[in-house]
SETOR-959864 format. One line per field, with one value per atom (N, C-alpha, C, O, CB): atom name; residue number from 0; x, y, z; chain. Coordinates in steps of 0.05 Angstrom, whole numbers, plus 5000, padded with zeros to 4 digits. Glycine has a CB too. Layout:
N
atom [CA ...] $
seq [NUM ...] $
u [X ...] $
v [Y ...] $
w [Z ...] $
mol [A ...] $
//
This chain:
182
atom [N CA C O CB N CA C O CB N CA C O CB N CA C O CB N CA C O CB N CA C O CB N CA C O CB N CA C O CB N CA C O CB N CA C O CB N CA C O CB N CA C O CB N CA C O CB N CA C O CB N CA C O CB N CA C O CB N CA C O CB N CA C O CB N CA C O CB N CA C O CB N CA C O CB N CA C O CB N CA C O CB N CA C O CB N CA C O CB N CA C O CB N CA C O CB N CA C O CB N CA C O CB N CA C O CB N CA C O CB N CA C O CB N CA C O CB N CA C O CB N CA C O CB N CA C O CB N CA C O CB N CA C O CB N CA C O CB N CA C O CB N CA C O CB N CA C O CB N CA C O CB N CA C O CB N CA C O CB N CA C O CB N CA C O CB N CA C O CB N CA C O CB N CA C O CB N CA C O CB N CA C O CB N CA C O CB N CA C O CB N CA C O CB N CA C O CB N CA C O CB N CA C O CB N CA C O CB N CA C O CB N CA C O CB N CA C O CB N CA C O CB N CA C O CB N CA C O CB N CA C O CB N CA C O CB N CA C O CB N CA C O CB N CA C O CB N CA C O CB N CA C O CB N CA C O CB N CA C O CB N CA C O CB N CA C O CB N CA C O CB N CA C O CB N CA C O CB N CA C O CB N CA C O CB N CA C O CB N CA C O CB N CA C O CB N CA C O CB N CA C O CB N CA C O CB N CA C O CB N CA C O CB N CA C O CB N CA C O CB N CA C O CB N CA C O CB N CA C O CB N CA C O CB N CA C O CB N CA C O CB N CA C O CB N CA C O CB N CA C O CB N CA C O CB N CA C O CB N CA C O CB N CA C O CB N CA C O CB N CA C O CB N CA C O CB N CA C O CB N CA C O CB N CA C O CB N CA C O CB N CA C O CB N CA C O CB N CA C O CB N CA C O CB N CA C O CB N CA C O CB N CA C O CB N CA C O CB N CA C O CB N CA C O CB N CA C O CB N CA C O CB N CA C O CB N CA C O CB N CA C O CB N CA C O CB N CA C O CB N CA C O CB N CA C O CB N CA C O CB N CA C O CB N CA C O CB N CA C O CB N CA C O CB N CA C O CB N CA C O CB N CA C O CB N CA C O CB N CA C O CB N CA C O CB N CA C O CB N CA C O CB N CA C O CB N CA C O CB N CA C O CB N CA C O CB N CA C O CB N CA C O CB N CA C O CB N CA C O CB N CA C O CB N CA C O CB N CA C O CB N CA C O CB N CA C O CB N CA C O CB N CA C O CB N CA C O CB N CA C O CB N CA C O CB N CA C O CB N CA C O CB N CA C O CB N CA C O CB N CA C O CB N CA C O CB N CA C O CB N CA C O CB N CA C O CB N CA C O CB N CA C O CB N CA C O CB N CA C O CB N CA C O CB N CA C O CB N CA C O CB N CA C O CB N CA C O CB N CA C O CB N CA C O CB N CA C O CB] $
seq [0 0 0 0 0 1 1 1 1 1 2 2 2 2 2 3 3 3 3 3 4 4 4 4 4 5 5 5 5 5 6 6 6 6 6 7 7 7 7 7 8 8 8 8 8 9 9 9 9 9 10 10 10 10 10 11 11 11 11 11 12 12 12 12 12 13 13 13 13 13 14 14 14 14 14 15 15 15 15 15 16 16 16 16 16 17 17 17 17 17 18 18 18 18 18 19 19 19 19 19 20 20 20 20 20 21 21 21 21 21 22 22 22 22 22 23 23 23 23 23 24 24 24 24 24 25 25 25 25 25 26 26 26 26 26 27 27 27 27 27 28 28 28 28 28 29 29 29 29 29 30 30 30 30 30 31 31 31 31 31 32 32 32 32 32 33 33 33 33 33 34 34 34 34 34 35 35 35 35 35 36 36 36 36 36 37 37 37 37 37 38 38 38 38 38 39 39 39 39 39 40 40 40 40 40 41 41 41 41 41 42 42 42 42 42 43 43 43 43 43 44 44 44 44 44 45 45 45 45 45 46 46 46 46 46 47 47 47 47 47 48 48 48 48 48 49 49 49 49 49 50 50 50 50 50 51 51 51 51 51 52 52 52 52 52 53 53 53 53 53 54 54 54 54 54 55 55 55 55 55 56 56 56 56 56 57 57 57 57 57 58 58 58 58 58 59 59 59 59 59 60 60 60 60 60 61 61 61 61 61 62 62 62 62 62 63 63 63 63 63 64 64 64 64 64 65 65 65 65 65 66 66 66 66 66 67 67 67 67 67 68 68 68 68 68 69 69 69 69 69 70 70 70 70 70 71 71 71 71 71 72 72 72 72 72 73 73 73 73 73 74 74 74 74 74 75 75 75 75 75 76 76 76 76 76 77 77 77 77 77 78 78 78 78 78 79 79 79 79 79 80 80 80 80 80 81 81 81 81 81 82 82 82 82 82 83 83 83 83 83 84 84 84 84 84 85 85 85 85 85 86 86 86 86 86 87 87 87 87 87 88 88 88 88 88 89 89 89 89 89 90 90 90 90 90 91 91 91 91 91 92 92 92 92 92 93 93 93 93 93 94 94 94 94 94 95 95 95 95 95 96 96 96 96 96 97 97 97 97 97 98 98 98 98 98 99 99 99 99 99 100 100 100 100 100 101 101 101 101 101 102 102 102 102 102 103 103 103 103 103 104 104 104 104 104 105 105 105 105 105 106 106 106 106 106 107 107 107 107 107 108 108 108 108 108 109 109 109 109 109 110 110 110 110 110 111 111 111 111 111 112 112 112 112 112 113 113 113 113 113 114 114 114 114 114 115 115 115 115 115 116 116 116 116 116 117 117 117 117 117 118 118 118 118 118 119 119 119 119 119 120 120 120 120 120 121 121 121 121 121 122 122 122 122 122 123 123 123 123 123 124 124 124 124 124 125 125 125 125 125 126 126 126 126 126 127 127 127 127 127 128 128 128 128 128 129 129 129 129 129 130 130 130 130 130 131 131 131 131 131 132 132 132 132 132 133 133 133 133 133 134 134 134 134 134 135 135 135 135 135 136 136 136 136 136 137 137 137 137 137 138 138 138 138 138 139 139 139 139 139 140 140 140 140 140 141 141 141 141 141 142 142 142 142 142 143 143 143 143 143 144 144 144 144 144 145 145 145 145 145 146 146 146 146 146 147 147 147 147 147 148 148 148 148 148 149 149 149 149 149 150 150 150 150 150 151 151 151 151 151 152 152 152 152 152 153 153 153 153 153 154 154 154 154 154 155 155 155 155 155 156 156 156 156 156 157 157 157 157 157 158 158 158 158 158 159 159 159 159 159 160 160 160 160 160 161 161 161 161 161 162 162 162 162 162 163 163 163 163 163 164 164 164 164 164 165 165 165 165 165 166 166 166 166 166 167 167 167 167 167 168 168 168 168 168 169 169 169 169 169 170 170 170 170 170 171 171 171 171 171 172 172 172 172 172 173 173 173 173 173 174 174 174 174 174 175 175 175 175 175 176 176 176 176 176 177 177 177 177 177 178 178 178 178 178 179 179 179 179 179 180 180 180 180 180 181 181 181 181 181] $
u [2528 2505 2491 2488 2486 2482 2469 2442 2428 2465 2435 2409 2386 2390 2408 2363 2340 2330 2329 2318 2323 2313 2285 2270 2312 2278 2250 2230 2207 2247 2238 2219 2213 2191 2231 2233 2229 2208 2197 2255 2202 2182 2153 2134 2187 2150 2123 2108 2120 2125 2082 2066 2067 2074 2036 2059 2059 2041 2048 2049 2018 1999 2011 2008 1974 2025 2037 2061 2066 2045 2076 2098 2089 2100 2116 2067 2055 2045 2049 2032 2033 2023 2047 2046 2008 2069 2093 2104 2110 2114 2107 2118 2100 2110 2121 2074 2055 2056 2054 2026 2059 2060 2085 2083 2063 2107 2131 2126 2134 2155 2113 2108 2089 2093 2098 2068 2047 2055 2048 2022 2069 2075 2104 2112 2065 2120 2148 2162 2150 2153 2188 2204 2210 2232 2231 2189 2191 2171 2156 2186 2171 2152 2159 2141 2125 2185 2193 2183 2175 2224 2183 2174 2144 2136 2179 2128 2100 2095 2078 2086 2110 2108 2115 2101 2126 2137 2145 2123 2117 2171 2110 2088 2065 2054 2079 2057 2035 2041 2024 2030 2066 2074 2075 2068 2101 2083 2083 2054 2049 2097 2036 2008 1996 1977 1991 2008 2000 2013 2009 2006 2030 2042 2070 2081 2025 2084 2111 2131 2125 2115 2154 2175 2194 2215 2190 2186 2200 2208 2193 2182 2233 2244 2243 2241 2272 2245 2246 2270 2269 2247 2292 2317 2314 2324 2340 2300 2297 2279 2283 2286 2258 2241 2257 2254 2216 2274 2290 2310 2312 2306 2323 2342 2327 2336 2355 2304 2288 2279 2280 2263 2269 2260 2283 2278 2250 2307 2329 2335 2341 2354 2334 2339 2318 2324 2339 2292 2271 2274 2271 2243 2281 2285 2308 2306 2290 2330 2353 2346 2353 2376 2331 2323 2305 2308 2308 2286 2268 2283 2278 2246 2302 2318 2335 2337 2337 2345 2361 2343 2352 2374 2319 2301 2293 2293 2276 2287 2280 2303 2299 2271 2327 2350 2355 2361 2376 2353 2357 2336 2342 2356 2311 2289 2294 2291 2262 2301 2306 2329 2328 2311 2351 2374 2367 2375 2397 2351 2343 2326 2329 2328 2308 2292 2309 2304 2270 2328 2346 2363 2366 2364 2373 2389 2371 2380 2401 2347 2329 2322 2320 2303 2319 2313 2337 2335 2303 2360 2385 2396 2408 2405 2394 2406 2387 2390 2433 2368 2350 2365 2386 2330 2355 2369 2351 2340 2376 2349 2331 2341 2324 2330 2366 2376 2376 2384 2404 2368 2365 2391 2392 2345 2412 2439 2440 2454 2460 2426 2426 2415 2425 2411 2393 2380 2400 2402 2354 2413 2432 2455 2464 2444 2464 2486 2477 2492 2495 2452 2442 2439 2446 2414 2429 2426 2454 2456 2413 2473 2500 2511 2523 2519 2507 2516 2503 2516 2511 2477 2462 2471 2474 2432 2475 2485 2512 2517 2487 2529 2556 2554 2567 2573 2538 2535 2523 2532 2517 2502 2490 2510 2512 2465 2526 2546 2567 2574 2560 2576 2596 2585 2599 2605 2560 2547 2544 2548 2519 2537 2535 2561 2563 2523 2582 2609 2617 2628 2630 2613 2619 2604 2614 2614 2579 2562 2573 2574 2533 2581 2592 2618 2623 2596 2634 2660 2659 2679 2679 2636 2633 2634 2619 2606 2653 2656 2650 2659 2684 2634 2627 2613 2594 2610 2623 2610 2583 2566 2628 2579 2553 2532 2508 2556 2539 2520 2502 2512 2535 2477 2457 2453 2448 2430 2455 2452 2425 2424 2455 2404 2378 2378 2367 2356 2392 2395 2410 2404 2408 2432 2448 2431 2433 2472 2415 2398 2378 2373 2383 2366 2347 2361 2350 2335 2385 2400 2407 2405 2426 2415 2422 2397 2398 2434 2374 2349 2342 2333 2326 2344 2338 2356 2348 2339 2382 2401 2395 2396 2430 2389 2382 2357 2357 2377 2338 2313 2320 2310 2292 2337 2345 2360 2356 2362 2378 2393 2375 2378 2415 2355 2336 2320 2315 2317 2311 2296 2313 2303 2285 2338 2356 2361 2361 2382 2365 2370 2346 2349 2377 2322 2298 2295 2288 2273 2301 2300 2320 2314 2305 2344 2364 2355 2359 2391 2344 2334 2312 2311 2323 2293 2272 2282 2272 2252 2303 2314 2327 2324 2335 2342 2355 2334 2338 2375 2313 2291 2278 2274 2270 2273 2262 2280 2271 2256 2306 2326 2326 2327 2354 2325 2325 2300 2301 2327 2277 2252 2252 2243 2228 2264 2266 2284 2277 2277 2306 2324 2310 2313 2349 2295 2281 2261 2258 2267 2246 2226 2239 2229 2209 2261 2275 2286 2284 2298 2297 2308 2285 2289 2323 2263 2240 2230 2224 2217 2230 2222 2241 2233 2220 2267 2288 2284 2286 2316 2278 2274 2248 2248 2271 2228 2203 2207 2198 2181 2222 2228 2245 2241 2243 2264 2281 2264 2269 2302 2245 2228 2211 2208 2209 2201 2184 2200 2190 2171 2223 2239 2250 2254 2261 2256 2265 2243 2247 2274 2218 2195 2191 2182 2169 2197 2194 2216 2215 2194 2235 2256 2280 2295 2244 2284 2308 2333 2332 2304 2355 2380 2389 2379 2403 2407 2417 2430 2428 2436 2445 2459 2438 2443 2476 2417 2396 2383 2378 2375 2377 2365 2383 2375 2359 2409 2429 2430 2433 2457 2429 2430 2406 2409 2432 2382 2357 2359 2353 2332 2368 2370 2391 2386 2378 2413 2434 2422 2428 2458 2406 2394 2375 2375 2379 2359 2340 2355 2349 2321 2374 2389 2407 2414 2406 2415 2431 2417 2430 2440 2391 2375 2382 2383 2345 2388 2394 2423 2431 2377 2439 2468 2477 2497 2477 2464 2472 2493 2502 2448] $
v [6724 6711 6731 6755 6701 6722 6739 6748 6734 6725 6773 6783 6770 6760 6814 6769 6756 6772 6796 6753 6758 6771 6782 6771 6751 6803 6813 6793 6794 6840 6775 6754 6735 6723 6739 6731 6713 6724 6709 6709 6750 6763 6757 6763 6792 6747 6742 6721 6702 6733 6724 6704 6678 6680 6713 6656 6631 6633 6624 6608 6646 6650 6666 6659 6663 6688 6706 6692 6696 6732 6677 6662 6641 6637 6649 6628 6608 6621 6611 6593 6645 6660 6667 6664 6685 6676 6684 6660 6663 6696 6638 6614 6605 6599 6591 6606 6598 6618 6610 6597 6643 6664 6659 6661 6693 6652 6646 6622 6622 6641 6601 6577 6582 6572 6555 6597 6602 6621 6617 6612 6642 6663 6666 6685 6690 6647 6648 6666 6680 6657 6666 6681 6708 6714 6666 6725 6752 6770 6760 6752 6795 6814 6820 6823 6803 6822 6826 6853 6855 6825 6873 6899 6898 6909 6921 6885 6882 6866 6874 6868 6845 6829 6846 6845 6804 6861 6878 6898 6902 6893 6909 6928 6915 6926 6941 6891 6876 6871 6874 6850 6862 6856 6881 6880 6841 6903 6928 6937 6947 6951 6932 6938 6920 6928 6934 6897 6879 6886 6872 6850 6907 6916 6908 6911 6907 6896 6887 6908 6921 6860 6910 6927 6910 6901 6941 6906 6888 6904 6919 6864 6900 6914 6895 6870 6924 6906 6890 6872 6849 6909 6882 6866 6842 6820 6884 6845 6822 6801 6777 6830 6810 6792 6777 6753 6807 6792 6781 6760 6738 6803 6766 6747 6721 6699 6759 6725 6702 6686 6661 6711 6700 6686 6670 6648 6707 6681 6667 6641 6620 6685 6643 6619 6598 6574 6627 6606 6587 6575 6550 6600 6591 6582 6562 6542 6605 6567 6549 6523 6502 6562 6524 6499 6483 6458 6505 6496 6483 6470 6447 6502 6485 6475 6451 6431 6497 6452 6429 6404 6382 6436 6408 6386 6374 6350 6395 6392 6382 6367 6347 6406 6378 6365 6338 6318 6383 6336 6311 6291 6267 6316 6300 6282 6271 6248 6296 6289 6282 6262 6242 6306 6268 6250 6223 6202 6263 6222 6197 6181 6156 6202 6194 6180 6169 6147 6199 6185 6176 6152 6133 6199 6153 6131 6106 6084 6138 6109 6087 6074 6049 6096 6090 6080 6066 6045 6102 6078 6068 6044 6026 6090 6044 6023 6014 6023 6032 5997 5988 5976 5964 5966 5981 5973 5954 5961 5998 5929 5910 5903 5895 5885 5904 5897 5921 5919 5885 5944 5968 5978 5988 5963 5975 5984 6015 6025 5974 6029 6059 6068 6086 6071 6056 6064 6059 6075 6049 6037 6030 6051 6060 6002 6058 6078 6105 6119 6081 6113 6139 6139 6158 6145 6117 6115 6118 6132 6088 6105 6106 6135 6144 6087 6148 6176 6194 6211 6185 6192 6209 6203 6222 6205 6178 6171 6184 6195 6140 6183 6195 6225 6236 6189 6238 6267 6275 6294 6278 6260 6266 6262 6278 6248 6241 6236 6258 6268 6209 6267 6288 6314 6329 6293 6320 6344 6342 6362 6349 6319 6315 6319 6331 6287 6308 6311 6341 6351 6294 6354 6383 6399 6418 6393 6392 6406 6401 6420 6397 6377 6370 6385 6394 6340 6388 6400 6431 6444 6391 6441 6470 6483 6475 6478 6501 6514 6544 6560 6510 6551 6579 6591 6579 6583 6614 6627 6638 6642 6649 6643 6654 6632 6639 6667 6607 6585 6584 6581 6558 6586 6584 6554 6538 6597 6546 6518 6507 6483 6515 6523 6513 6507 6487 6534 6524 6519 6494 6478 6543 6490 6465 6440 6421 6466 6442 6419 6413 6390 6425 6435 6431 6418 6400 6459 6428 6416 6387 6370 6433 6381 6353 6336 6313 6352 6346 6331 6326 6304 6346 6346 6343 6323 6306 6370 6325 6306 6277 6258 6314 6275 6249 6237 6213 6251 6254 6244 6236 6216 6266 6252 6245 6218 6202 6267 6215 6190 6166 6145 6191 6170 6148 6141 6117 6157 6161 6156 6142 6123 6182 6150 6137 6108 6089 6152 6104 6077 6059 6035 6077 6070 6055 6048 6025 6071 6067 6062 6040 6023 6087 6041 6021 5993 5974 6029 5992 5966 5955 5932 5969 5973 5964 5955 5935 5987 5969 5961 5933 5917 5982 5929 5903 5881 5858 5904 5887 5867 5860 5836 5879 5880 5875 5857 5838 5901 5863 5848 5819 5800 5860 5815 5788 5772 5749 5789 5786 5773 5765 5743 5792 5782 5775 5751 5733 5799 5750 5727 5701 5681 5731 5703 5679 5669 5645 5685 5688 5680 5668 5649 5705 5679 5668 5641 5623 5687 5637 5611 5590 5567 5613 5598 5580 5573 5550 5593 5593 5588 5569 5551 5614 5572 5555 5526 5507 5565 5522 5495 5483 5459 5496 5499 5489 5481 5460 5510 5497 5491 5465 5448 5514 5462 5439 5414 5394 5441 5414 5391 5385 5362 5395 5406 5402 5390 5372 5429 5401 5391 5364 5348 5411 5357 5330 5310 5288 5327 5317 5300 5297 5276 5311 5317 5317 5301 5298 5345 5291 5274 5289 5278 5258 5314 5329 5319 5309 5359 5322 5313 5332 5354 5312 5322 5338 5363 5385 5322 5361 5384 5406 5429 5376 5397 5416 5429 5453 5401 5413 5424 5445 5466 5401 5438 5456 5482 5504 5443 5480 5503 5521 5546 5495 5510 5525 5539 5562 5507 5524 5535 5557 5578 5512 5554 5575 5600 5622 5565 5598 5621 5635 5660 5613 5620 5633 5646 5669 5611 5632 5644 5667 5684 5623 5667 5689 5716 5737 5682 5715 5739 5756 5780 5733 5742 5757 5755 5764 5746 5745 5745 5725 5731 5772 5703 5682 5664 5646 5666] $
w [6787 6775 6757 6763 6797 6733 6714 6725 6739 6687 6717 6726 6711 6688 6723 6723 6711 6687 6688 6732 6666 6641 6647 6663 6618 6632 6635 6626 6635 6619 6608 6599 6622 6624 6575 6640 6663 6682 6699 6678 6679 6697 6687 6702 6698 6663 6652 6668 6679 6623 6670 6683 6666 6642 6687 6677 6662 6638 6616 6680 6642 6620 6597 6573 6630 6604 6583 6570 6546 6595 6585 6573 6554 6533 6596 6561 6544 6518 6496 6558 6521 6498 6480 6456 6506 6492 6477 6461 6437 6495 6475 6461 6438 6416 6481 6443 6422 6399 6376 6434 6405 6385 6367 6342 6398 6379 6363 6345 6322 6382 6356 6340 6317 6295 6359 6323 6303 6281 6258 6317 6288 6269 6262 6249 6279 6270 6264 6283 6299 6235 6282 6300 6288 6279 6307 6288 6278 6292 6309 6246 6286 6298 6327 6344 6297 6334 6361 6372 6395 6363 6355 6364 6372 6392 6343 6355 6361 6387 6403 6337 6390 6415 6439 6459 6413 6437 6460 6466 6490 6453 6446 6450 6464 6483 6424 6455 6468 6497 6514 6453 6503 6530 6547 6571 6531 6536 6550 6557 6578 6534 6538 6543 6565 6579 6518 6569 6591 6617 6637 6583 6617 6642 6647 6669 6664 6627 6631 6620 6600 6618 6633 6623 6606 6615 6647 6581 6563 6538 6526 6555 6530 6506 6483 6486 6511 6459 6435 6435 6426 6410 6446 6448 6466 6459 6458 6488 6506 6493 6496 6533 6478 6464 6442 6438 6451 6429 6407 6419 6408 6393 6441 6453 6461 6456 6478 6474 6482 6458 6458 6499 6437 6413 6400 6390 6393 6400 6388 6404 6392 6388 6431 6447 6442 6439 6477 6440 6435 6408 6404 6438 6388 6361 6359 6345 6341 6373 6374 6386 6376 6389 6409 6422 6404 6401 6449 6391 6372 6349 6341 6362 6338 6316 6325 6310 6305 6349 6359 6363 6356 6386 6373 6377 6350 6346 6392 6331 6304 6291 6278 6286 6293 6281 6294 6281 6284 6321 6335 6327 6322 6365 6325 6317 6289 6284 6319 6271 6243 6241 6227 6225 6256 6256 6267 6256 6272 6288 6300 6281 6279 6326 6266 6247 6224 6214 6236 6215 6193 6202 6187 6184 6227 6237 6240 6233 6264 6250 6254 6227 6225 6268 6206 6180 6167 6155 6161 6171 6158 6173 6160 6156 6199 6215 6237 6260 6226 6231 6252 6276 6272 6241 6299 6324 6340 6361 6341 6329 6342 6370 6387 6326 6376 6402 6421 6444 6400 6412 6428 6439 6462 6450 6424 6433 6435 6452 6414 6417 6418 6445 6458 6395 6453 6478 6501 6519 6483 6500 6521 6521 6542 6517 6497 6495 6506 6520 6466 6499 6508 6538 6552 6495 6549 6578 6592 6612 6586 6580 6591 6590 6609 6577 6567 6564 6584 6597 6536 6588 6607 6635 6651 6604 6642 6668 6674 6695 6672 6654 6657 6661 6679 6633 6645 6647 6674 6687 6624 6683 6709 6732 6750 6714 6730 6750 6750 6772 6744 6727 6725 6737 6751 6696 6731 6741 6772 6786 6728 6781 6810 6824 6846 6816 6813 6825 6824 6844 6809 6802 6800 6821 6833 6771 6824 6844 6872 6889 6842 6878 6904 6909 6932 6907 6889 6892 6892 6898 6870 6885 6883 6911 6929 6869 6915 6940 6939 6955 6951 6919 6914 6939 6949 6889 6948 6971 6963 6981 6981 6938 6928 6927 6925 6901 6928 6926 6950 6973 6921 6945 6966 6973 6955 6958 6999 7006 6997 6989 7036 6998 6989 6959 6950 6995 6943 6915 6909 6892 6901 6925 6922 6928 6913 6940 6949 6956 6933 6926 6982 6922 6900 6876 6863 6892 6870 6847 6852 6834 6842 6877 6884 6882 6872 6912 6891 6889 6860 6853 6904 6844 6815 6802 6787 6800 6808 6797 6807 6791 6805 6833 6843 6830 6824 6873 6825 6811 6783 6773 6811 6769 6742 6741 6724 6730 6760 6762 6767 6755 6784 6784 6790 6765 6760 6813 6750 6726 6705 6692 6715 6703 6683 6692 6676 6681 6718 6728 6723 6716 6758 6727 6723 6693 6686 6732 6676 6647 6639 6622 6631 6651 6645 6654 6639 6659 6678 6688 6670 6663 6717 6662 6644 6617 6606 6640 6606 6581 6583 6565 6572 6605 6609 6613 6604 6632 6627 6632 6605 6599 6651 6588 6562 6545 6533 6547 6546 6531 6540 6524 6533 6566 6578 6569 6563 6608 6570 6562 6532 6525 6567 6515 6487 6484 6468 6471 6498 6496 6504 6491 6513 6526 6536 6515 6510 6562 6503 6483 6458 6447 6475 6450 6426 6432 6416 6417 6456 6464 6465 6457 6491 6476 6477 6449 6443 6493 6431 6404 6390 6375 6388 6395 6383 6393 6377 6390 6419 6429 6417 6410 6460 6414 6402 6373 6364 6404 6358 6330 6329 6312 6316 6347 6348 6351 6337 6371 6369 6373 6348 6340 6397 6336 6312 6289 6276 6304 6284 6261 6266 6247 6255 6291 6297 6291 6280 6327 6298 6293 6263 6253 6306 6248 6219 6205 6180 6208 6220 6208 6197 6181 6187 6205 6195 6209 6231 6199 6195 6207 6230 6232 6185 6247 6269 6258 6270 6286 6236 6225 6216 6220 6201 6204 6195 6219 6219 6177 6239 6264 6276 6285 6284 6278 6289 6273 6284 6291 6247 6229 6234 6236 6200 6235 6240 6268 6271 6239 6288 6315 6316 6329 6334 6301 6300 6288 6297 6284 6267 6254 6273 6275 6229 6287 6306 6329 6336 6318 6341 6363 6354 6370 6377 6329 6318 6319 6318 6291 6320 6321 6345 6344 6321 6367 6392 6400 6422 6415 6382 6387 6408 6422 6394 6411 6431 6419 6433 6441] $
mol [A A A A A A A A A A A A A A A A A A A A A A A A A A A A A A A A A A A A A A A A A A A A A A A A A A A A A A A A A A A A A A A A A A A A A A A A A A A A A A A A A A A A A A A A A A A A A A A A A A A A A A A A A A A A A A A A A A A A A A A A A A A A A A A A A A A A A A A A A A A A A A A A A A A A A A A A A A A A A A A A A A A A A A A A A A A A A A A A A A A A A A A A A A A A A A A A A A A A A A A A A A A A A A A A A A A A A A A A A A A A A A A A A A A A A A A A A A A A A A A A A A A A A A A A A A A A A A A A A A A A A A A A A A A A A A A A A A A A A A A A A A A A A A A A A A A A A A A A A A A A A A A A A A A A A A A A A A A A A A A A A A A A A A A A A A A A A A A A A A A A A A A A A A A A A A A A A A A A A A A A A A A A A A A A A A A A A A A A A A A A A A A A A A A A A A A A A A A A A A A A A A A A A A A A A A A A A A A A A A A A A A A A A A A A A A A A A A A A A A A A A A A A A A A A A A A A A A A A A A A A A A A A A A A A A A A A A A A A A A A A A A A A A A A A A A A A A A A A A A A A A A A A A A A A A A A A A A A A A A A A A A A A A A A A A A A A A A A A A A A A A A A A A A A A A A A A A A A A A A A A A A A A A A A A A A A A A A A A A A A A A A A A A A A A A A A A A A A A A A A A A A A A A A A A A A A A A A A A A A A A A A A A A A A A A A A A A A A A A A A A A A A A A A A A A A A A A A A A A A A A A A A A A A A A A A A A A A A A A A A A A A A A A A A A A A A A A A A A A A A A A A A A A A A A A A A A A A A A A A A A A A A A A A A A A A A A A A A A A A A A A A A A A A A A A A A A A A A A A A A A A A A A A A A A A A A A A A A A A A A A A A A A A A A A A A A A A A A A A A A A A A A A A A A A A A A A A A A A A A A A A A A A A A A A A A A A A A A A A A A A A A A A A A A A A A A A A A A A A A A A A A A A A A A A A A A A A A A A A A A A A A A A A A A A A A A A A A A A A A A A A A A A A A A A A A] $
//
């Protein structure tokens, strides 16, 4: 197991300060940061600050890229039926399941049973949250279908009263129901 980084030794307050410092002033000045942390009583090198800064910068860049890609996709291909959310939920469920299986199959002698229990609990909580999101997404989809079907029936009654032909009524109804792919 890898040894703990000197940055991991920072108090919550100092770690928050470090993250904010990176965000506010960019990912530079590692030597200055190391000096400040040393003055606060930590045994931190410029290299450890640099390694940590690179990790934070990479995570931030990944989040920004994902956010930008999601916005571009949403603009280019609206997803009224919420298929992307369904796909993401499925992907996360698969990954959580695979991680859970790998954890169960792990026979490492170095594995602390308490750590395994914590990991299993976290995975279980993640799976529960994903399952809840999936149920909510399907409930929303069902509610939308019901509202569209009700609207189609209401329109059918209105247009029949107005004297439209059955073919015209069927065409209007088909257009309305086509919104939800029925």
